[in-house]
C-alpha positions in Angstrom: 53.9 12.4 16.3 54.1 14.7 13.2 50.9 16.5 12.4 50.4 14.5 9.2 50.3 11.2 11.1 47.9 12.7 13.7 45.5 13.6 10.9 45.8 10.1 9.4 44.9 8.5 12.7 41.9 10.8 13.4 39.4 8.7 11.3 40.5 5.6 13.3 39.6 7.4 16.5 36.2 8.5 15.3 35.2 5.2 13.8 34.1 3.5 17.0 31.7 6.4 17.7 30.3 6.3 14.2 29.7 2.5 14.5 28.0 2.9 17.8 25.7 5.6 16.4 24.8 3.4 13.4 24.0 0.5 15.8 21.8 2.8 17.9 20.0 4.0 14.8 19.5 0.5 13.5 18.1 -0.6 17.0 15.8 2.4 17.0 14.5 1.5 13.5 13.9 -2.1 14.6 12.1 -0.9 17.8 9.9 1.4 15.7 9.0 -1.4 13.3 8.2 -3.8 16.2 5.9 -1.1 17.8 4.1 -0.5 14.5 3.6 -4.2 14.1 2.4 -4.7 17.7 0.0 -1.8 17.3 -1.4 -3.2 14.0 -0.2 -0.2 11.9 1.7 -2.6 9.6 1.4 -6.2 8.5 4.2 -8.7 8.9 6.6 -8.8 6.0 5.8 -12.4 5.3 2.1 -11.5 4.7 3.0 -8.6 2.5 5.4 -10.7 0.4 2.8 -13.4 0.0 0.3 -10.8 -1.3 2.7 -9.1 -3.8 5.1 -11.8 -4.8 3.2 -12.7 -8.0 3.3 -9.1 -9.1 7.0 -8.4 -8.4 8.3 -10.0 -11.6 11.5 -11.4 -10.1 13.5 -12.4 -7.0 13.3 -10.3 -3.8 16.9 -9.3 -2.9 16.2 -6.8 -0.2 13.5 -5.0 1.9 13.5 -1.8 3.9 10.7 -0.4 6.0 10.4 3.4 5.8 8.0 5.9 7.1 6.7 8.4 4.6 4.3 11.2 5.7 3.2 9.1 8.7 2.6 6.0 6.7 4.8 2.9 6.7 6.1 1.6 3.3 8.0 -1.5 2.5 10.6 -0.8 -0.2 11.2 -4.2 -1.9 14.2 -4.6 -4.1 13.7 -7.1 -6.9 16.1 -8.7 -9.4 14.2 -9.4 -12.6 15.0 -12.5 -14.8 16.8 -10.2 -17.2 19.1 -9.0 -14.4 17.6 -5.5 -13.9 17.0 -4.1 -10.5 13.5 -2.9 -9.7 12.2 -1.2 -6.5 8.6 -1.7 -5.5 7.0 0.4 -2.8 4.2 -1.3 -0.9 1.8 0.1 1.7 2.9 -1.8 4.9 -0.6 -1.7 6.3 -2.7 -2.8 3.3 -0.2 -4.6 0.9 -1.2 -2.3 -1.9 1.5 -1.6 -4.4 2.1 2.2 -4.5 5.0 2.6 -6.9 7.3 0.6 -9.2 10.6 1.9 -10.3 12.4 0.0 -13.0 
């Protein structure tokens, strides 16, 4: 096989390993979230959304759970009625809104 073809095939050979690492990372994040919930360090997303929904000003289109400085934060992505995307950071333990980025 000419060297150029070999280089073009290289990403295809590496792709399965990258996908497996992404799956492992996702599984690890899910396990971390489950542990935090079981230990009472975070509240269930359904409770958090019920608390903050009236203050979001739009439709929830995505949620991520992050850990920042040892504290868990739900990052809630919102689509406003005017079509703008907003990100709202909420303390995952208390439901207190920490930050709103328009």
